[in-house]
N, C-alpha and C positions, 0 to 999 in steps of 0.2 A: 503493500498499500504505500506508493511514493510520496500520497500527500503527509505522511506522518513520518518523513527524512526529511529531519530540518536541519541536518549538519552531515557533513563529510565523514566518513570514518576514519579518516585518518587523525581524528581529534579523539581524544580518551574521552571527551566529554559528551560525546555522540553517545554514548551508552547511558547518559542521564536524560536526552531529549528526544532520543530518536525511537519511534514505533509506538504503537498504539498502547502499549501496557506502561509508558511513561507519561500517560496523562498527568499522574499526581504530582512527578517535579515538574513538570511544566505550569501546572496550576499556581504551584508553591512560588515560582519563578516570578510568572505574571501576576501575582498578589503583591509584588515586590517593584512592579512598575515595568518589568523586562516585556519588550515586545517581540512579535514573531521573527521579526528582521535580527534581532540579536541573538535567537538560538542556533542562526547561522556560525556565529563567528566564534572565535576560540575564547574559552574560560579562563581567565587569569587569578589566581591566588595573590594577594598581597599578605603576605605573613608579617604582622605588627605588633612587635613587643611593646606598643606605647603603654604606658601608666603615668600616674599622677603623683608617684612618690619619691623620686628621685631625678635631677637634673640631666642624665644620660638618656632619659627617655620620654621626658615630659614634653619634647616638640615633635616626637614622631607623627604625631597624628596629622601635624602640617604636612610633612614629607610623604606620608601615605596618600592626602588629598593631591599634591601633584602627582605621584606616580599613577594613582587613578586618572588624573587628565591624559597623561602620557598615552597610557594603556588604549583609553577611549578615541584619544586621536588617530592611531595606529591601526585602530578597526578590532581592538578585543574589547571585553567584557570582565572589567573588575570586579572580583569579590575580596572584602578586606576579612580576615579572622585574627584573631588576637593569641598569642601567648604570653605565658608571665614572664615576668622579667624582676629578678632579685639585684639588689646592689650592695656589692660586699662591702661598701661602707658603713651601711645601716647593721649590717650583721657582724660588724668586727667587735670582739672582745666580749662576747656571750655566746650562749649554744645556738644561735640564730645563724652563726657562721658553717654549724655541720650542716646545713640545708642546702649553703649554696652552690658547690659543686654537685651534689646530686640533682639540681635543679636543671643542670646540662642535660642529663639522660631525660627527663622529664619532658623538656622542650622538644628534642628530638622526636620521642615517642609521641607526643601529642600532634607534632605538625605531619608526622607520618601517617597516623590514623585518619585526621581530617583530608588531609590531600586524597587518601587512596581512597577514603569513604564516597568523597564527592567528586571523585575522577577528574583533577582540575589540569587544563593542558599546560600551563607554564606557572612558573613562581617567580615572585619579588619580595626577597625578604629584605626587611628594615629592622635594624639592632643595633645597638652601640655597646653596653657593658660587658664585662668580663665573660662570664658565661655564656650570653647569650651570642655572642658573635660567633663562636665556635661550635654552640650548639647547631645554629643556623646553617655551619658549613657542613656541620657533621649529616643533619637533616639533607641537605642537598645532595651530599654524596649517597646516601641512603636511597633517595626517592628518585634520584636519576632522571629528573624532568628537565628542559629547558629554564635555567634558573640564574638569576641576578641578584647579589647581594647589595642594598644601598646602608651603608652603614651611616650613623648619625653624626659622625664629625665632631671633634675635641672642642670643649667649651673655649672660650676666650682664658686667657693667663690672668690669676688674681694680682693686684698690685697693694704690696705693704711696704711702707716708707720708703716709696722709691724705686723698688726692685720687684720684679717679677715673680710669682711663687703660685704654688699649687697645693692642694688640699694636705697633702701627705705631710705636710712642716707642721701642721697641727699637732699630729701624735709627737713630733720633735719636740713642739713647743710646750707639750706638757709635761717632758723632764726638766726644761728649761725652768718653767713656773715651780717646778718642786724643788727646785735646787735655789730658788729665790733670784734668777738670773732675770726673770720677765715677770714683768706686775698683771694683778689681772685684769686692769685695764688694757693693758697691752694685748693681751691674750684675745680678750673679746673684740678689740680692734681687728686683730688678726681675722679672727674669725668670721667675722662681719664682710670680709671682702674676699677670702679664698675662692668661691666661688658663685663667680660674678653672674651666671647666666646658664642656659640648657647647653648642653654637652656634656660627653665624657671627660673625664678627668684630666686636666691641662699637662701630663706627663705620659712620657713613654711607659705607661702600667700595662695592665693585660689590656685592656680595651682599646687603645690606640694600637698596641702590639697585633692584635688580631685581625684589627682593621688592616694595617699594613701587609699582615699575610694575606687576606682576604685578595685585597689589589694584587699584591703579586703572586697569587694562584692564577689569574685572571678572571676572576669571578666579580670583580667590579670594575665600572668605568674608570679609566685615566682618570686619578687625582682625587678619586673619592676620599681613600683614607684620610687624608689631612685637610681636607675642605672644610672649614670650621661650621659648627652648626648654625650660627648666625650668619654665614655668608649666603648670599642670593646663587653661588656657585654650586652650594650644596642643592638647592632648590633644582637647579637647571641639570644637575646630575641626575636628580629622582625623576625629574620629566621624561630626559633621555634614556633613563632606565625602563620607564614604562613604556615608551616608543620602541625601544631595542627588544623587549620580551616579546613581542607578539612576532616581529620579525624571526625571532630565534625558534618559536614554535613554529612557523611555516620552513624553517629550515632544518629542523627535527636536530638542531644543536643542543647536546643534552650536557650534564654535568661530568660524567665521566668520560665524554668526547674530549673534554679539556684537562681533567685532573688526571694525570699520569705522574711514574715516580719521580720523572724529573721535574714536573712541577713542581710535587710535593719539595723536593730540593731546592728548586729554584726561591721557593716562598720563602724558605726558612732561611736561606743566604740573605736574602735581602732584608729579612726581617732581623738576623744576627747584624749586619751590617750598622744598624741604627740603635744598637742597645735594647733587643727585645726583651720581654720578660721572659724569667725562668718557667713562667707556667705555659708558654707556646711549647716545650717539653713534654706536658702532658698533654696538651690538646692535639699537636700534630700527629702523634699515632692513633690518636681517636679518631680523628676525621681520617686518615689513611685506612682505619679497619673499617669504616663505613665502605668506601670504593674498592674494599677486598685488595688494597696495598700492605706493605710492611715498610713500617718507619720505627724505629727505637731509637734508646740513647745514643747508641754506636753510632746512629746516622748523624744524632746530632752533634757529636765531640769531632765526629769527621769533617762536617763541613764546618764548625766553628774554627777546626785547627788551621782551616785556609781560607777564611773570610775576612778582610779587614774591617776593620771599626771607621766608619767613615763620618757617623753623626752622633754627638754627645748631647741626647736630651735629658732634660730633668726626669728621674731624681740621680743622673749619672752625670750631668754637666750642668752649663748654664742657661743654653738654648731652650727655649719652648718648642711645642708644635706646632705655632703660629710661626716661628722662625723657622720651621722646615716645612711648612707650608710655601710662606712666603719665598723661599730658596728654590722651590719648583717642585718638592713633595716627592713621593714614590717614584715617579717618571723618569725626575732626574738620578736619583739612587742608582736605578736599574742602568741608566746610561753609564754612571761613573762603576758599574760592574759589569758592564758590557764583554770585559774578557774573562769571566768567571761564570756568566750564566748564559743560557740560550735565548736568544730574543726572537727565535723564529717559531716559537711554541703559539699555538690557536688560543685566542680569549673569547670573552663572550661577545666582543664587538664583532666578531667574526674576522678579524684581522689577527695579527701577531703584534708579540710587545714591541717590536724594532718599528712597526708601521706605526702603532699607538702615540710612541713616544717620540717619534721623530724630530717634531716640531717644539719640544721643550727644550730649555737651556739652562744652567746652572747660575742663578740670578746672586748664590751667594757662597761662594767656596769654602766662607770661614764657619758655615752652618753643615752644608755636605762637601765633604772633604775629596780631593782626588785619590785616588788608590796611593799614588807616590806620595801623598801628603797624610795618610790614615795615622790615626792616633796609635793604633796599631797594628801589626799584620793577624792578628786573631782578632776574635770577636768577642762578643760579650757574655756567652753562657761557656761552661767547662763541666765535663761530667766527670767526676772522680769515683773510684773503684777501689777496693782494699777491704779488708776484714771487718770494717764496720758496716760498709755498704756495700756485698759483693755482686749487686746486680747494678749499682750505681746510684750516684746522686748528684743534685744541680747545684750549680753557684753562678751567680752573676759576677764574674771576675772582674769584670770593668767596674763596678761598684764597691771593688776591695782596695783600700791601701794597700802599698806594697809592703809594708811593714807586717802585715797581716796573711801574705798571700801564703808564708812558711810560717808554721805554729804548732808549736804542742803545749799543752796546759792539761792541768786536772778538770775532771770532767765535775759538772753539777747538776743532778739529774732532777727532773720533773714529768711529771706525768699528765702535765697540763699545763696549756700556756697561762692561765690564770696563776696558777703557782708561782710559774717563771716571773712573769710581771710583779707579781708584788715582792718577789724577793731582791727583783731588780730596784725599784723604786724603795725599798727599804735600806739599801746599800749593802745586800749581803751578798751579792757578787762582786767578787775582785779580780783588779786587772788580772790578764792571763789565763783566767778561768775560761773555759768550753763549758758552754750551757747546752745540755743535752734534753728537750722537748721531745716526747715518744707518747704512743699512744694517740697518735693524732694524724696517722694515716688515712686512708680510705676506710678501709675495715675498722680500727681502732678508735679514729675520732668519736662516731662514724662522720665520713664526708669531708676529711682531709682540710682542716679549718688553714685559713692563713695566720700567720705568726707577726703579722702586720704590730701589733700591740706591743711585744716582745721587742722586737726589733727596732721601734721608734722608740723606746724605752732607753735601749743601751744608748742610742745614741744622744737622746735628750739628756742622759744622764752621764755624758763624758766617757763611755765606754766603746763607743762605735769603732776604734782603732786598737782597742786591747784586749775585746772579747768576742770569741766566737760563738755561734749559735748553729747546732746541728738538729735536724729535725726529720721526722717522717711525716709530718706536715707540708705546706707549702708557703710561700712566701707572696705578698702583693707585688705586683710589677713597681711599687713607689719604695721596696726593699732597696736600703744601700747598707753596705758594711760588710763583713765575713759572716755570712748567713748561707748554711748548707741545708736544702731541703730535698724533699723526695726520696728520703734515703730509702733503699729498696734491698731486700725485704724490709715491709716495716714490722714495729714492734708486734703488732698483734697478730701477725703472720707467723712469729717464731726469728724473726730477724735480729740479730746481733744485737741491736740497739736496746733491746729487750734487757738484755745482761748485763749492761755498762751500771759500774757501782762507783758512788761518789769519791773522787781523787783518782781513780784510772784516768791514765795519761792517754790523751787524743792526740793524733799526730797529723796534721794537715797540711798538705804539700799539692797547693794549686797548680805552679807550673810544671809538677809531675804527675798532675792528675790522681792523686793519692790521697786515703783517708785510712788510717789504721787505729786499732785498738789495741793497745800497747800491753795485753794481757795474753798469758802463755797459752798455748793450744790445750794443755791439761786444765788449767783454771775456766777457759770458756767451755771446755766439756761439762766440766762439775756443774758450773752455772746452768746450763741449759739442761742439765737432769733434775735440777731442784726447783725450776721457774713457774712462776705460778704467775699467768695473767691478772690485772685488775678486772673486777664485774665491768661487762658493758655499762656506758654510762646513758643509753638512751634503752627501751625495753618495749617500745610500742610502736606502732606507726609505720610511715614509709620507710624511715632510716634502718629499721631491722632487715627488711627486706633487701635494701640497697647494702648494707654491710654484708651479709649473706651472700651476694652474688658479685659483688664488684671486684675485679682485678687489680693486680699491683699497678702503683704510679709508673714503673717504667714499662708496662704496657699499656698506657694512657688513662687508667684508671675507668674503664668502661666495664659494661655489665655483661657478663658471660651467657 
């Protein structure tokens, strides 16, 4: 009955609108104002993580509206739906942080369920913050439809006493306040200006790191990662993305046509060259797994060792994301790395990186350096292995003072971040100590919390260049100092971190990529034989299921 064939069968959405038995769905669509002519067109999902509780997502409704305009302009029919979006900043320092990383898997699952149930033809993902951008990339890889991601963009930097600054500095200011080096009036004055408007935090934290990764994977239009949240440029990219997704559906250009092993490595190299977050080493293996590819800590180390460090962005340096944007953004970074990456890989534009970036120029070589003038010939991340971390752990070596890149000191052991932070503020941690925070991994946390309160407290208390911190938890992209995370296997899975005792010597050697527990083999065996883990911190709800099913950090903390 040709009267009931509204849409060509090349569109997935034809299953929803074609045929006499699909009268119900058609009626629902017409009840929302859809006319018969629109039933012939591709159905484009707009996956929006907008919410009203944090600045990274407060502006995404406007971006979504512009994407819709682009979809309609190109001849598609847009349908917006939402996901959750947790802000790491709100969740820091309490049990709420247990839920942040697990929300990544929830987002991926929810997008898959919605898209496959409704048989959408293409997708535009809109996201800003730490777990939401990698979750969207994972969903893109899993669902494998024509897809583009529009990241929300960095916020403008704050200004305090004439200098540009970002929200992470408030954690350090808490230490200054505690030591009497800052007044309450100064603290509140700083608090009032550090988050001046919408956008992801104005630093190379995880949110902006993963936005860089998305653009360097070819999944965003050129310039998207650093286009500021408040700029008209961001809205133009949003509209162009809405137009382009309709073209991608017609071309049948899917995510896995773009996401290859080489593309993963390109993305990681670009990210490392600008001092990306340690959390990228957690998210990249997870994205790879969704695309049926392999990426692990050995890949992170191999790429890091051969990637020059070209842009030193806060918190590792003095430059801001706005400086990076004004210098030319990620297209210019890729130009500078052209001898180390393949620019002939296909992107969502339907063209290669080489074609996408040919008209860009480096407008500030002080911000984006030439390879010959790199800060170093190794990039931001380093992977250490040894008797304390047989499967590896991660450190942002570019944020570690030279004096602490080789360090040996006595362990101070804590089973929660709160206990460690309390000891730091009370002055119980001494110069030379190695703080051990364990049972904070994917299983033990559960949820692998960020240790930002503890790490910022160290800096604020004047210990940032004399005390190391080692944990099976993770760190904020804002972290600086000798902070080593993602220790695998984690304590709750029987890793060596569980048997460390106060006073044990921990030897850290970042240049030689080693981390050792200086205890004899016989003593380690004795301790393992008598090991008793603490009781689970959470005994009901989503996190119980998560703790049971989650893999190790070195595998991306994905659900099995």
